[in-house]
All heavy atoms as TSV, in Angstrom:
chain	resi	resn	atom	element	x	y	z
A	1	MET	N	N	87.351	75.626	250.655
A	1	MET	CA	C	87.305	76.354	251.872
A	1	MET	C	C	88.490	75.877	252.701
A	1	MET	O	O	88.818	74.695	252.700
A	1	MET	CB	C	85.990	76.057	252.600
A	1	MET	CG	C	85.880	76.771	253.896
A	1	MET	SD	S	84.444	76.329	254.915
A	1	MET	CE	C	83.186	76.014	253.750
A	2	GLY	N	N	89.150	76.783	253.390
A	2	GLY	CA	C	90.283	76.384	254.201
A	2	GLY	C	C	90.653	77.412	255.243
A	2	GLY	O	O	90.142	78.529	255.247
A	3	VAL	N	N	91.558	76.998	256.103
A	3	VAL	CA	C	92.016	77.876	257.170
A	3	VAL	C	C	93.452	77.491	257.559
A	3	VAL	O	O	93.815	76.325	257.561
A	3	VAL	CB	C	91.076	77.787	258.402
A	3	VAL	CG1	C	91.056	76.400	258.989
A	3	VAL	CG2	C	91.450	78.806	259.456
A	4	TRP	N	N	94.259	78.490	257.831
A	4	TRP	CA	C	95.600	78.274	258.368
A	4	TRP	C	C	95.484	78.110	259.874
A	4	TRP	O	O	94.641	78.735	260.514
A	4	TRP	CB	C	96.517	79.457	258.060
A	4	TRP	CG	C	96.888	79.530	256.610
A	4	TRP	CD1	C	96.329	80.339	255.665
A	4	TRP	CD2	C	97.883	78.767	255.940
A	4	TRP	NE1	N	96.912	80.114	254.445
A	4	TRP	CE2	C	97.875	79.160	254.589
A	4	TRP	CE3	C	98.768	77.781	256.345
A	4	TRP	CZ2	C	98.728	78.590	253.649
A	4	TRP	CZ3	C	99.625	77.222	255.401
A	4	TRP	CH2	C	99.597	77.632	254.077
A	5	ALA	N	N	96.336	77.279	260.462
A	5	ALA	CA	C	96.315	77.063	261.910
A	5	ALA	C	C	97.733	76.770	262.388
A	5	ALA	O	O	98.613	76.460	261.588
A	5	ALA	CB	C	95.399	75.897	262.254
A	6	ARG	N	N	97.939	76.901	263.678
A	6	ARG	CA	C	99.210	76.534	264.297
A	6	ARG	C	C	98.961	75.428	265.318
A	6	ARG	O	O	97.958	75.447	266.021
A	6	ARG	CB	C	99.856	77.730	264.987
A	6	ARG	CG	C	100.376	78.752	263.993
A	6	ARG	CD	C	101.366	79.703	264.675
A	6	ARG	NE	N	101.849	80.683	263.736
A	6	ARG	CZ	C	102.906	80.524	262.951
A	6	ARG	NH1	N	103.600	79.415	263.001
A	6	ARG	NH2	N	103.285	81.469	262.129
A	7	SER	N	N	99.893	74.473	265.376
A	7	SER	CA	C	99.741	73.399	266.354
A	7	SER	C	C	99.929	73.971	267.761
A	7	SER	O	O	100.702	74.915	267.954
A	7	SER	CB	C	100.761	72.287	266.090
A	7	SER	OG	O	102.073	72.788	266.180
A	8	PRO	N	N	99.220	73.437	268.733
A	8	PRO	CA	C	99.250	74.018	270.079
A	8	PRO	C	C	100.638	74.019	270.735
A	8	PRO	O	O	101.033	75.017	271.332
A	8	PRO	CB	C	98.288	73.136	270.882
A	8	PRO	CG	C	97.480	72.394	269.895
A	8	PRO	CD	C	98.278	72.328	268.639
A	9	GLU	N	N	101.366	72.916	270.611
A	9	GLU	CA	C	102.630	72.814	271.337
A	9	GLU	C	C	103.808	73.470	270.628
A	9	GLU	O	O	104.521	74.266	271.215
A	9	GLU	CB	C	102.948	71.347	271.621
A	9	GLU	CG	C	101.970	70.723	272.602
A	9	GLU	CD	C	102.305	69.282	272.897
A	9	GLU	OE1	O	103.434	68.853	272.590
A	9	GLU	OE2	O	101.423	68.591	273.423
A	10	LYS	N	N	104.004	73.152	269.359
A	10	LYS	CA	C	105.196	73.635	268.641
A	10	LYS	C	C	104.912	74.810	267.726
A	10	LYS	O	O	105.809	75.302	267.055
A	10	LYS	CB	C	105.831	72.492	267.854
A	10	LYS	CG	C	106.330	71.373	268.753
A	10	LYS	CD	C	107.063	70.327	267.972
A	10	LYS	CE	C	107.558	69.242	268.909
A	10	LYS	NZ	N	108.289	68.214	268.221
A	11	GLN	N	N	103.651	75.242	267.654
A	11	GLN	CA	C	103.252	76.380	266.818
A	11	GLN	C	C	103.573	76.166	265.338
A	11	GLN	O	O	103.857	77.110	264.611
A	11	GLN	CB	C	103.906	77.670	267.330
A	11	GLN	CG	C	103.443	78.075	268.714
A	11	GLN	CD	C	101.967	78.418	268.726
A	11	GLN	OE1	O	101.532	79.310	268.025
A	11	GLN	NE2	N	101.186	77.697	269.514
A	12	ARG	N	N	103.531	74.899	264.888
A	12	ARG	CA	C	103.800	74.575	263.487
A	12	ARG	C	C	102.633	75.047	262.627
A	12	ARG	O	O	101.487	74.704	262.861
A	12	ARG	CB	C	103.997	73.067	263.323
A	12	ARG	CG	C	104.295	72.628	261.901
A	12	ARG	CD	C	104.409	71.114	261.804
A	12	ARG	NE	N	103.256	70.412	262.331
A	12	ARG	CZ	C	102.120	70.211	261.661
A	12	ARG	NH1	N	101.980	70.657	260.429
A	12	ARG	NH2	N	101.120	69.553	262.218
A	13	LEU	N	N	102.939	75.876	261.628
A	13	LEU	CA	C	101.916	76.391	260.718
A	13	LEU	C	C	101.488	75.294	259.750
A	13	LEU	O	O	102.319	74.601	259.165
A	13	LEU	CB	C	102.454	77.587	259.942
A	13	LEU	CG	C	101.482	78.309	259.015
A	13	LEU	CD1	C	100.336	78.919	259.812
A	13	LEU	CD2	C	102.209	79.388	258.236
A	14	HIS	N	N	100.172	75.115	259.582
A	14	HIS	CA	C	99.643	74.115	258.660
A	14	HIS	C	C	98.294	74.598	258.145
A	14	HIS	O	O	97.769	75.608	258.591
A	14	HIS	CB	C	99.536	72.741	259.329
A	14	HIS	CG	C	98.657	72.725	260.539
A	14	HIS	ND1	N	99.073	73.152	261.775
A	14	HIS	CD2	C	97.380	72.333	260.696
A	14	HIS	CE1	C	98.081	73.027	262.647
A	14	HIS	NE2	N	97.031	72.533	262.010
A	15	PHE	N	N	97.741	73.869	257.179
A	15	PHE	CA	C	96.514	74.272	256.503
A	15	PHE	C	C	95.484	73.158	256.571
A	15	PHE	O	O	95.801	71.989	256.354
A	15	PHE	CB	C	96.828	74.592	255.028
A	15	PHE	CG	C	95.656	75.114	254.244
A	15	PHE	CD1	C	95.254	76.434	254.370
A	15	PHE	CD2	C	94.967	74.297	253.378
A	15	PHE	CE1	C	94.177	76.925	253.645
A	15	PHE	CE2	C	93.894	74.767	252.642
A	15	PHE	CZ	C	93.497	76.087	252.789
A	16	HIS	N	N	94.248	73.509	256.877
A	16	HIS	CA	C	93.121	72.580	256.816
A	16	HIS	C	C	92.250	73.018	255.648
A	16	HIS	O	O	91.899	74.193	255.553
A	16	HIS	CB	C	92.279	72.639	258.102
A	16	HIS	CG	C	93.005	72.189	259.318
A	16	HIS	ND1	N	92.934	70.902	259.787
A	16	HIS	CD2	C	93.822	72.862	260.162
A	16	HIS	CE1	C	93.671	70.804	260.874
A	16	HIS	NE2	N	94.220	71.973	261.131
A	17	GLY	N	N	91.919	72.104	254.764
A	17	GLY	CA	C	91.110	72.477	253.602
A	17	GLY	C	C	90.019	71.473	253.328
A	17	GLY	O	O	90.158	70.286	253.612
A	18	LEU	N	N	88.942	71.976	252.776
A	18	LEU	CA	C	87.828	71.145	252.334
A	18	LEU	C	C	87.672	71.415	250.839
A	18	LEU	O	O	87.438	72.547	250.428
A	18	LEU	CB	C	86.553	71.530	253.094
A	18	LEU	CG	C	85.293	70.759	252.775
A	18	LEU	CD1	C	85.466	69.281	253.139
A	18	LEU	CD2	C	84.121	71.345	253.558
A	19	PHE	N	N	87.842	70.370	250.032
A	19	PHE	CA	C	87.850	70.526	248.581
A	19	PHE	C	C	86.800	69.636	247.936
A	19	PHE	O	O	86.603	68.504	248.363
A	19	PHE	CB	C	89.220	70.135	248.001
A	19	PHE	CG	C	90.359	70.887	248.590
A	19	PHE	CD1	C	91.057	70.389	249.680
A	19	PHE	CD2	C	90.742	72.103	248.057
A	19	PHE	CE1	C	92.114	71.083	250.226
A	19	PHE	CE2	C	91.803	72.808	248.594
A	19	PHE	CZ	C	92.490	72.297	249.682
A	20	HIS	N	N	86.146	70.132	246.908
A	20	HIS	CA	C	85.245	69.308	246.095
A	20	HIS	C	C	86.006	68.971	244.824
A	20	HIS	O	O	86.245	69.841	243.987
A	20	HIS	CB	C	83.949	70.059	245.776
A	20	HIS	CG	C	83.026	69.260	244.931
A	20	HIS	ND1	N	82.284	69.812	243.920
A	20	HIS	CD2	C	82.726	67.940	244.922
A	20	HIS	CE1	C	81.578	68.880	243.339
A	20	HIS	NE2	N	81.828	67.731	243.934
A	21	ILE	N	N	86.392	67.715	244.690
A	21	ILE	CA	C	87.173	67.279	243.535
A	21	ILE	C	C	86.276	66.393	242.674
A	21	ILE	O	O	85.787	65.354	243.122
A	21	ILE	CB	C	88.430	66.506	243.981
A	21	ILE	CG1	C	89.281	67.392	244.908
A	21	ILE	CG2	C	89.221	66.043	242.765
A	21	ILE	CD1	C	90.403	66.661	245.603
A	22	LEU	N	N	86.058	66.830	241.447
A	22	LEU	CA	C	85.212	66.064	240.528
A	22	LEU	C	C	85.861	64.735	240.176
A	22	LEU	O	O	87.095	64.630	240.104
A	22	LEU	CB	C	84.950	66.870	239.261
A	22	LEU	CG	C	84.228	68.204	239.464
A	22	LEU	CD1	C	84.176	68.976	238.165
A	22	LEU	CD2	C	82.833	67.972	240.021
A	23	LYS	N	N	85.035	63.729	239.971
A	23	LYS	CA	C	85.537	62.402	239.629
A	23	LYS	C	C	86.438	62.469	238.399
A	23	LYS	O	O	86.073	63.060	237.387
A	23	LYS	CB	C	84.362	61.463	239.369
A	23	LYS	CG	C	84.773	60.023	239.200
A	23	LYS	CD	C	83.578	59.108	239.146
A	23	LYS	CE	C	84.072	57.693	239.025
A	23	LYS	NZ	N	83.384	56.800	239.896
A	24	GLY	N	N	87.634	61.909	238.512
A	24	GLY	CA	C	88.589	61.886	237.417
A	24	GLY	C	C	89.398	63.164	237.245
A	24	GLY	O	O	90.180	63.275	236.311
A	25	LYS	N	N	89.216	64.141	238.112
A	25	LYS	CA	C	89.896	65.430	237.957
A	25	LYS	C	C	90.980	65.695	239.005
A	25	LYS	O	O	91.620	66.737	238.983
A	25	LYS	CB	C	88.882	66.580	238.017
A	25	LYS	CG	C	87.855	66.528	236.900
A	25	LYS	CD	C	88.506	66.723	235.557
A	25	LYS	CE	C	87.470	66.754	234.451
A	25	LYS	NZ	N	88.073	66.923	233.143
A	26	MET	N	N	91.197	64.776	239.942
A	26	MET	CA	C	92.204	65.010	240.976
A	26	MET	C	C	93.607	64.863	240.391
A	26	MET	O	O	93.888	63.908	239.659
A	26	MET	CB	C	92.030	64.019	242.130
A	26	MET	CG	C	93.045	64.248	243.223
A	26	MET	SD	S	92.688	63.390	244.757
A	26	MET	CE	C	92.602	61.709	244.242
A	27	ILE	N	N	94.473	65.822	240.722
A	27	ILE	CA	C	95.872	65.700	240.309
A	27	ILE	C	C	96.567	64.742	241.262
A	27	ILE	O	O	96.172	64.599	242.413
A	27	ILE	CB	C	96.587	67.074	240.277
A	27	ILE	CG1	C	96.504	67.756	241.630
A	27	ILE	CG2	C	96.009	67.957	239.187
A	27	ILE	CD1	C	97.309	69.029	241.711
A	28	GLY	N	N	97.595	64.085	240.787
A	28	GLY	CA	C	98.278	63.095	241.612
A	28	GLY	C	C	97.394	61.884	241.819
A	28	GLY	O	O	96.368	61.707	241.170
A	29	GLU	N	N	97.807	61.023	242.719
A	29	GLU	CA	C	97.014	59.844	243.034
A	29	GLU	C	C	97.071	59.598	244.527
A	29	GLU	O	O	97.996	60.031	245.209
A	29	GLU	CB	C	97.495	58.629	242.265
A	29	GLU	CG	C	98.946	58.299	242.483
A	29	GLU	CD	C	99.426	57.182	241.572
A	29	GLU	OE1	O	99.543	57.408	240.365
A	29	GLU	OE2	O	99.661	56.082	242.101
A	30	LEU	N	N	96.051	58.915	245.039
A	30	LEU	CA	C	96.022	58.609	246.462
A	30	LEU	C	C	96.889	57.392	246.734
A	30	LEU	O	O	96.802	56.377	246.035
A	30	LEU	CB	C	94.590	58.341	246.932
A	30	LEU	CG	C	93.669	59.557	246.948
A	30	LEU	CD1	C	92.284	59.153	247.424
A	30	LEU	CD2	C	94.227	60.670	247.806
A	31	ILE	N	N	97.743	57.516	247.737
A	31	ILE	CA	C	98.612	56.416	248.150
A	31	ILE	C	C	98.444	56.233	249.654
A	31	ILE	O	O	98.178	57.189	250.380
A	31	ILE	CB	C	100.090	56.693	247.793
A	31	ILE	CG1	C	100.549	58.034	248.367
A	31	ILE	CG2	C	100.311	56.659	246.301
A	31	ILE	CD1	C	102.013	58.351	248.146
A	32	THR	N	N	98.557	54.995	250.113
A	32	THR	CA	C	98.461	54.711	251.539
A	32	THR	C	C	99.861	54.725	252.128
A	32	THR	O	O	100.757	54.055	251.613
A	32	THR	CB	C	97.800	53.338	251.777
A	32	THR	OG1	O	96.502	53.353	251.185
A	32	THR	CG2	C	97.669	53.049	253.262
A	33	LYS	N	N	100.032	55.497	253.187
A	33	LYS	CA	C	101.328	55.601	253.865
A	33	LYS	C	C	101.146	55.214	255.321
A	33	LYS	O	O	100.103	55.456	255.911
A	33	LYS	CB	C	101.869	57.033	253.811
A	33	LYS	CG	C	102.286	57.493	252.436
A	33	LYS	CD	C	103.645	56.974	252.134
A	33	LYS	CE	C	104.424	57.991	251.346
A	33	LYS	NZ	N	105.787	57.604	251.141
A	34	GLN	N	N	102.155	54.626	255.893
A	34	GLN	CA	C	102.189	54.323	257.320
A	34	GLN	C	C	103.039	55.386	257.998
A	34	GLN	O	O	104.096	55.742	257.495
A	34	GLN	CB	C	102.839	52.951	257.564
A	34	GLN	CG	C	102.088	51.792	256.958
A	34	GLN	CD	C	100.900	51.419	257.801
A	34	GLN	OE1	O	100.958	51.436	259.022
A	34	GLN	NE2	N	99.811	51.069	257.149
A	35	ASP	N	N	102.545	55.914	259.122
A	35	ASP	CA	C	103.378	56.814	259.904
A	35	ASP	C	C	103.048	56.637	261.375
A	35	ASP	O	O	102.183	55.843	261.738
A	35	ASP	CB	C	103.248	58.270	259.449
A	35	ASP	CG	C	101.917	58.911	259.761
A	35	ASP	OD1	O	101.037	58.254	260.340
A	35	ASP	OD2	O	101.749	60.092	259.432
A	36	PHE	N	N	103.758	57.334	262.225
A	36	PHE	CA	C	103.561	57.223	263.666
A	36	PHE	C	C	102.825	58.452	264.167
A	36	PHE	O	O	103.208	59.575	263.873
A	36	PHE	CB	C	104.915	57.096	264.377
A	36	PHE	CG	C	104.780	56.833	265.842
A	36	PHE	CD1	C	104.514	55.556	266.303
A	36	PHE	CD2	C	104.899	57.858	266.763
A	36	PHE	CE1	C	104.383	55.306	267.663
A	36	PHE	CE2	C	104.766	57.617	268.118
A	36	PHE	CZ	C	104.516	56.334	268.566
A	37	SER	N	N	101.754	58.232	264.906
A	37	SER	CA	C	101.000	59.329	265.506
A	37	SER	C	C	101.522	59.562	266.923
A	37	SER	O	O	101.383	58.705	267.796
A	37	SER	CB	C	99.506	59.001	265.555
A	37	SER	OG	O	98.835	59.965	266.353
A	38	PHE	N	N	102.133	60.715	267.131
A	38	PHE	CA	C	102.616	61.055	268.470
A	38	PHE	C	C	101.452	61.402	269.393
A	38	PHE	O	O	101.573	61.342	270.602
A	38	PHE	CB	C	103.614	62.213	268.399
A	38	PHE	CG	C	104.920	61.803	267.775
A	38	PHE	CD1	C	105.160	62.047	266.437
A	38	PHE	CD2	C	105.887	61.150	268.509
A	38	PHE	CE1	C	106.348	61.654	265.843
A	38	PHE	CE2	C	107.079	60.742	267.943
A	38	PHE	CZ	C	107.312	61.004	266.604
A	39	LYS	N	N	100.316	61.749	268.804
A	39	LYS	CA	C	99.137	62.096	269.597
A	39	LYS	C	C	98.553	60.864	270.299
A	39	LYS	O	O	98.189	60.915	271.463
A	39	LYS	CB	C	98.091	62.749	268.705
A	39	LYS	CG	C	96.931	63.357	269.441
A	39	LYS	CD	C	96.037	64.140	268.495
A	39	LYS	CE	C	94.980	64.897	269.257
A	39	LYS	NZ	N	94.167	65.726	268.380
A	40	VAL	N	N	98.455	59.747	269.558
A	40	VAL	CA	C	97.899	58.524	270.142
A	40	VAL	C	C	98.968	57.456	270.390
A	40	VAL	O	O	98.664	56.354	270.850
A	40	VAL	CB	C	96.762	57.948	269.261
A	40	VAL	CG1	C	95.576	58.884	269.230
A	40	VAL	CG2	C	97.256	57.645	267.868
A	41	HIS	N	N	100.222	57.770	270.068
A	41	HIS	CA	C	101.383	56.910	270.334
A	41	HIS	C	C	101.273	55.531	269.692
A	41	HIS	O	O	101.494	54.507	270.326
A	41	HIS	CB	C	101.625	56.784	271.848
A	41	HIS	CG	C	101.839	58.103	272.505
A	41	HIS	ND1	N	102.998	58.825	272.358
A	41	HIS	CD2	C	101.020	58.852	273.298
A	41	HIS	CE1	C	102.901	59.952	273.032
A	41	HIS	NE2	N	101.708	60.002	273.608
A	42	LYS	N	N	100.888	55.507	268.412
A	42	LYS	CA	C	100.876	54.249	267.675
A	42	LYS	C	C	100.947	54.531	266.175
A	42	LYS	O	O	100.734	55.645	265.737
A	42	LYS	CB	C	99.646	53.413	268.005
A	42	LYS	CG	C	98.324	54.014	267.598
A	42	LYS	CD	C	97.177	53.085	267.982
A	42	LYS	CE	C	95.868	53.636	267.498
A	42	LYS	NZ	N	94.753	52.736	267.804
A	43	ARG	N	N	101.261	53.459	265.413
A	43	ARG	CA	C	101.316	53.576	263.955
A	43	ARG	C	C	99.911	53.718	263.405
A	43	ARG	O	O	98.946	53.218	263.973
A	43	ARG	CB	C	102.012	52.364	263.348
A	43	ARG	CG	C	103.496	52.327	263.682
A	43	ARG	CD	C	104.229	51.240	262.955
A	43	ARG	NE	N	104.243	51.385	261.517
A	43	ARG	CZ	C	104.983	52.261	260.820
A	43	ARG	NH1	N	105.746	53.103	261.449
A	43	ARG	NH2	N	104.945	52.296	259.516
A	44	GLN	N	N	99.816	54.406	262.258
A	44	GLN	CA	C	98.518	54.594	261.614
A	44	GLN	C	C	98.704	54.579	260.109
A	44	GLN	O	O	99.790	54.831	259.604
A	44	GLN	CB	C	97.899	55.917	262.052
A	44	GLN	CG	C	98.725	57.130	261.650
A	44	GLN	CD	C	98.153	58.437	262.152
A	44	GLN	OE1	O	97.153	58.449	262.851
A	44	GLN	NE2	N	98.783	59.536	261.801
A	45	SER	N	N	97.631	54.268	259.401
A	45	SER	CA	C	97.620	54.343	257.941
A	45	SER	C	C	96.884	55.609	257.552
A	45	SER	O	O	95.830	55.911	258.107
A	45	SER	CB	C	96.865	53.149	257.346
A	45	SER	OG	O	97.586	51.975	257.541
A	46	VAL	N	N	97.457	56.363	256.614
A	46	VAL	CA	C	96.811	57.578	256.123
A	46	VAL	C	C	96.832	57.565	254.604
A	46	VAL	O	O	97.722	57.010	253.980
A	46	VAL	CB	C	97.490	58.873	256.658
A	46	VAL	CG1	C	97.307	59.010	258.149
A	46	VAL	CG2	C	98.959	58.909	256.313
A	47	GLU	N	N	95.809	58.160	254.006
A	47	GLU	CA	C	95.733	58.317	252.553
A	47	GLU	C	C	96.336	59.681	252.209
A	47	GLU	O	O	95.869	60.713	252.711
A	47	GLU	CB	C	94.286	58.257	252.070
A	47	GLU	CG	C	93.624	56.921	252.270
A	47	GLU	CD	C	94.188	55.845	251.356
A	47	GLU	OE1	O	94.468	56.146	250.179
A	47	GLU	OE2	O	94.345	54.720	251.831
A	48	MET	N	N	97.383	59.682	251.404
A	48	MET	CA	C	98.029	60.926	250.987
A	48	MET	C	C	97.931	61.058	249.475
A	48	MET	O	O	97.883	60.072	248.758
A	48	MET	CB	C	99.500	60.943	251.403
A	48	MET	CG	C	99.712	61.013	252.871
A	48	MET	SD	S	101.447	61.334	253.212
A	48	MET	CE	C	101.489	61.008	254.952
A	49	ASN	N	N	97.933	62.295	249.018
A	49	ASN	CA	C	97.949	62.576	247.590
A	49	ASN	C	C	99.407	62.734	247.170
A	49	ASN	O	O	100.156	63.509	247.779
A	49	ASN	CB	C	97.158	63.854	247.306
A	49	ASN	CG	C	97.191	64.220	245.847
A	49	ASN	OD1	O	98.199	64.703	245.358
A	49	ASN	ND2	N	96.090	64.002	245.163
A	50	SER	N	N	99.832	62.003	246.147
A	50	SER	CA	C	101.233	62.006	245.714
A	50	SER	C	C	101.705	63.392	245.259
A	50	SER	O	O	102.841	63.782	245.514
A	50	SER	CB	C	101.446	60.984	244.600
A	50	SER	OG	O	100.626	61.286	243.475
A	51	TYR	N	N	100.836	64.164	244.602
A	51	TYR	CA	C	101.213	65.510	244.160
A	51	TYR	C	C	101.468	66.426	245.354
A	51	TYR	O	O	102.489	67.100	245.435
A	51	TYR	CB	C	100.125	66.101	243.265
A	51	TYR	CG	C	100.381	67.546	242.903
A	51	TYR	CD1	C	101.247	67.870	241.857
A	51	TYR	CD2	C	99.782	68.590	243.604
A	51	TYR	CE1	C	101.505	69.187	241.532
A	51	TYR	CE2	C	100.035	69.908	243.286
A	51	TYR	CZ	C	100.902	70.208	242.249
A	51	TYR	OH	O	101.161	71.510	241.930
A	52	PHE	N	N	100.539	66.459	246.293
A	52	PHE	CA	C	100.706	67.314	247.467
A	52	PHE	C	C	101.876	66.865	248.329
A	52	PHE	O	O	102.576	67.681	248.926
A	52	PHE	CB	C	99.416	67.365	248.295
A	52	PHE	CG	C	98.353	68.209	247.660
A	52	PHE	CD1	C	97.401	67.641	246.831
A	52	PHE	CD2	C	98.311	69.579	247.872
A	52	PHE	CE1	C	96.419	68.417	246.234
A	52	PHE	CE2	C	97.350	70.362	247.276
A	52	PHE	CZ	C	96.393	69.785	246.451
A	53	LEU	N	N	102.120	65.554	248.395
A	53	LEU	CA	C	103.261	65.035	249.149
A	53	LEU	C	C	104.568	65.562	248.570
A	53	LEU	O	O	105.448	66.018	249.307
A	53	LEU	CB	C	103.235	63.502	249.143
A	53	LEU	CG	C	104.323	62.799	249.936
A	53	LEU	CD1	C	104.261	63.179	251.415
A	53	LEU	CD2	C	104.203	61.289	249.772
A	54	GLU	N	N	104.686	65.553	247.252
A	54	GLU	CA	C	105.906	66.040	246.602
A	54	GLU	C	C	106.060	67.553	246.722
A	54	GLU	O	O	107.153	68.058	246.977
A	54	GLU	CB	C	105.885	65.642	245.117
A	54	GLU	CG	C	107.154	66.012	244.388
A	54	GLU	CD	C	107.127	65.559	242.939
A	54	GLU	OE1	O	106.850	64.375	242.701
A	54	GLU	OE2	O	107.369	66.410	242.058
A	55	GLN	N	N	104.970	68.298	246.570
A	55	GLN	CA	C	105.027	69.759	246.579
A	55	GLN	C	C	105.086	70.367	247.979
A	55	GLN	O	O	105.771	71.358	248.193
A	55	GLN	CB	C	103.807	70.338	245.848
A	55	GLN	CG	C	103.731	69.985	244.386
A	55	GLN	CD	C	104.874	70.567	243.585
A	55	GLN	OE1	O	105.235	71.729	243.753
A	55	GLN	NE2	N	105.469	69.758	242.730
A	56	PHE	N	N	104.341	69.779	248.929
A	56	PHE	CA	C	104.165	70.427	250.229
A	56	PHE	C	C	104.503	69.554	251.428
A	56	PHE	O	O	104.566	70.050	252.547
A	56	PHE	CB	C	102.711	70.903	250.378
A	56	PHE	CG	C	102.261	71.776	249.244
A	56	PHE	CD1	C	101.371	71.296	248.300
A	56	PHE	CD2	C	102.738	73.069	249.103
A	56	PHE	CE1	C	100.947	72.095	247.246
A	56	PHE	CE2	C	102.340	73.868	248.053
A	56	PHE	CZ	C	101.443	73.385	247.124
A	57	GLY	N	N	104.660	68.256	251.239
A	57	GLY	CA	C	104.956	67.375	252.360
A	57	GLY	C	C	103.726	66.614	252.819
A	57	GLY	O	O	102.760	66.451	252.084
A	58	ARG	N	N	103.778	66.167	254.059
A	58	ARG	CA	C	102.726	65.316	254.617
A	58	ARG	C	C	101.343	65.921	254.395
A	58	ARG	O	O	101.135	67.109	254.565
A	58	ARG	CB	C	102.954	65.119	256.110
A	58	ARG	CG	C	102.045	64.062	256.675
A	58	ARG	CD	C	102.031	64.064	258.185
A	58	ARG	NE	N	101.219	62.982	258.696
A	58	ARG	CZ	C	99.900	62.949	258.644
A	58	ARG	NH1	N	99.226	63.938	258.100
A	58	ARG	NH2	N	99.226	61.933	259.136
A	59	ASN	N	N	100.396	65.072	254.021
A	59	ASN	CA	C	99.008	65.492	253.834
A	59	ASN	C	C	98.104	64.321	254.167
A	59	ASN	O	O	98.563	63.192	254.285
A	59	ASN	CB	C	98.777	66.013	252.409
A	59	ASN	CG	C	99.017	64.956	251.354
A	59	ASN	OD1	O	98.136	64.156	251.053
A	59	ASN	ND2	N	100.230	64.919	250.780
A	60	ASP	N	N	96.846	64.580	254.352
A	60	ASP	CA	C	95.893	63.540	254.733
A	60	ASP	C	C	94.584	63.789	253.994
A	60	ASP	O	O	93.958	64.828	254.183
A	60	ASP	CB	C	95.675	63.603	256.251
A	60	ASP	CG	C	94.866	62.444	256.791
A	60	ASP	OD1	O	94.375	61.610	255.999
A	60	ASP	OD2	O	94.718	62.371	258.017
A	61	PHE	N	N	94.212	62.877	253.112
A	61	PHE	CA	C	92.972	63.002	252.344
A	61	PHE	C	C	91.935	62.052	252.913
A	61	PHE	O	O	92.222	60.869	253.099
A	61	PHE	CB	C	93.222	62.674	250.869
A	61	PHE	CG	C	93.668	63.844	250.042
A	61	PHE	CD1	C	94.857	64.496	250.315
A	61	PHE	CD2	C	92.885	64.295	248.995
A	61	PHE	CE1	C	95.252	65.582	249.558
A	61	PHE	CE2	C	93.278	65.376	248.229
A	61	PHE	CZ	C	94.464	66.024	248.521
A	62	GLN	N	N	90.744	62.563	253.189
A	62	GLN	CA	C	89.627	61.749	253.665
A	62	GLN	C	C	88.374	62.166	252.920
A	62	GLN	O	O	88.163	63.346	252.664
A	62	GLN	CB	C	89.392	61.958	255.158
A	62	GLN	CG	C	90.550	61.574	256.031
A	62	GLN	CD	C	90.295	61.924	257.492
A	62	GLN	OE1	O	89.215	62.355	257.853
A	62	GLN	NE2	N	91.314	61.758	258.305
A	63	GLU	N	N	87.541	61.182	252.582
A	63	GLU	CA	C	86.280	61.488	251.919
A	63	GLU	C	C	85.293	62.052	252.942
A	63	GLU	O	O	85.233	61.600	254.085
A	63	GLU	CB	C	85.696	60.224	251.285
A	63	GLU	CG	C	84.491	60.497	250.434
A	63	GLU	CD	C	84.050	59.273	249.641
A	63	GLU	OE1	O	84.803	58.290	249.590
A	63	GLU	OE2	O	82.951	59.324	249.065
A	64	VAL	N	N	84.538	63.062	252.532
A	64	VAL	CA	C	83.526	63.652	253.405
A	64	VAL	C	C	82.370	62.669	253.563
A	64	VAL	O	O	81.939	62.042	252.594
A	64	VAL	CB	C	83.014	64.987	252.814
A	64	VAL	CG1	C	81.838	65.524	253.605
A	64	VAL	CG2	C	84.141	66.009	252.766
A	65	ASP	N	N	81.873	62.538	254.776
A	65	ASP	CA	C	80.720	61.682	255.049
A	65	ASP	C	C	79.516	62.235	254.292
A	65	ASP	O	O	79.095	63.369	254.530
A	65	ASP	CB	C	80.455	61.655	256.558
A	65	ASP	CG	C	79.396	60.647	256.946
A	65	ASP	OD1	O	78.455	60.397	256.151
A	65	ASP	OD2	O	79.494	60.121	258.067
A	66	LYS	N	N	78.982	61.464	253.375
A	66	LYS	CA	C	77.908	61.942	252.499
A	66	LYS	C	C	76.637	62.315	253.252
A	66	LYS	O	O	75.795	63.037	252.738
A	66	LYS	CB	C	77.617	60.897	251.435
A	66	LYS	CG	C	78.748	60.786	250.419
A	66	LYS	CD	C	78.441	59.759	249.370
A	66	LYS	CE	C	79.460	59.649	248.288
A	66	LYS	NZ	N	80.839	59.771	248.616
A	67	ARG	N	N	76.476	61.890	254.490
A	67	ARG	CA	C	75.301	62.283	255.283
A	67	ARG	C	C	75.272	63.798	255.530
A	67	ARG	O	O	74.235	64.357	255.783
A	67	ARG	CB	C	75.301	61.559	256.623
A	67	ARG	CG	C	75.081	60.056	256.505
A	67	ARG	CD	C	75.163	59.395	257.836
A	67	ARG	NE	N	76.533	59.551	258.341
A	67	ARG	CZ	C	76.911	59.200	259.565
A	67	ARG	NH1	N	76.060	58.691	260.414
A	67	ARG	NH2	N	78.162	59.367	259.947
A	68	PHE	N	N	76.430	64.445	255.453
A	68	PHE	CA	C	76.510	65.875	255.709
A	68	PHE	C	C	76.343	66.721	254.442
A	68	PHE	O	O	76.387	67.944	254.491
A	68	PHE	CB	C	77.826	66.234	256.394
A	68	PHE	CG	C	77.977	65.570	257.732
A	68	PHE	CD1	C	78.875	64.548	257.911
A	68	PHE	CD2	C	77.208	65.972	258.805
A	68	PHE	CE1	C	79.017	63.922	259.148
A	68	PHE	CE2	C	77.333	65.364	260.052
A	68	PHE	CZ	C	78.233	64.342	260.213
A	69	LEU	N	N	76.189	66.078	253.301
A	69	LEU	CA	C	76.095	66.806	252.046
A	69	LEU	C	C	74.677	67.288	251.728
A	69	LEU	O	O	74.488	68.110	250.851
A	69	LEU	CB	C	76.627	65.962	250.890
A	69	LEU	CG	C	78.113	65.593	250.998
A	69	LEU	CD1	C	78.503	64.703	249.829
A	69	LEU	CD2	C	78.983	66.827	251.033
A	70	GLY	N	N	73.692	66.778	252.405
A	70	GLY	CA	C	72.317	67.257	252.234
A	70	GLY	C	C	71.556	66.619	251.170
A	70	GLY	O	O	71.502	66.205	250.206
C-alpha cells in the first residue's frame, strides 16, 4: 500500500509505502546511515535498504509495531 505526496515547503515529490516483506525475501540489505534532519536540526541514524538507495535515493525502512497487526 502506498501514496505519493509532496513536501509542504519545497513541493518535493516522494512516496510513502507499507510493505509486507517475507523473512529472507527482501532485496538488498539494510544499512545504517547517518544524516542531518533539517526538521529537528540534528544528526540522526536511519535504516536504509541498499537496493532502494542505489535505484531511487534516500529511503527509510522501519519495522511495523506488531501491536497494530492484530
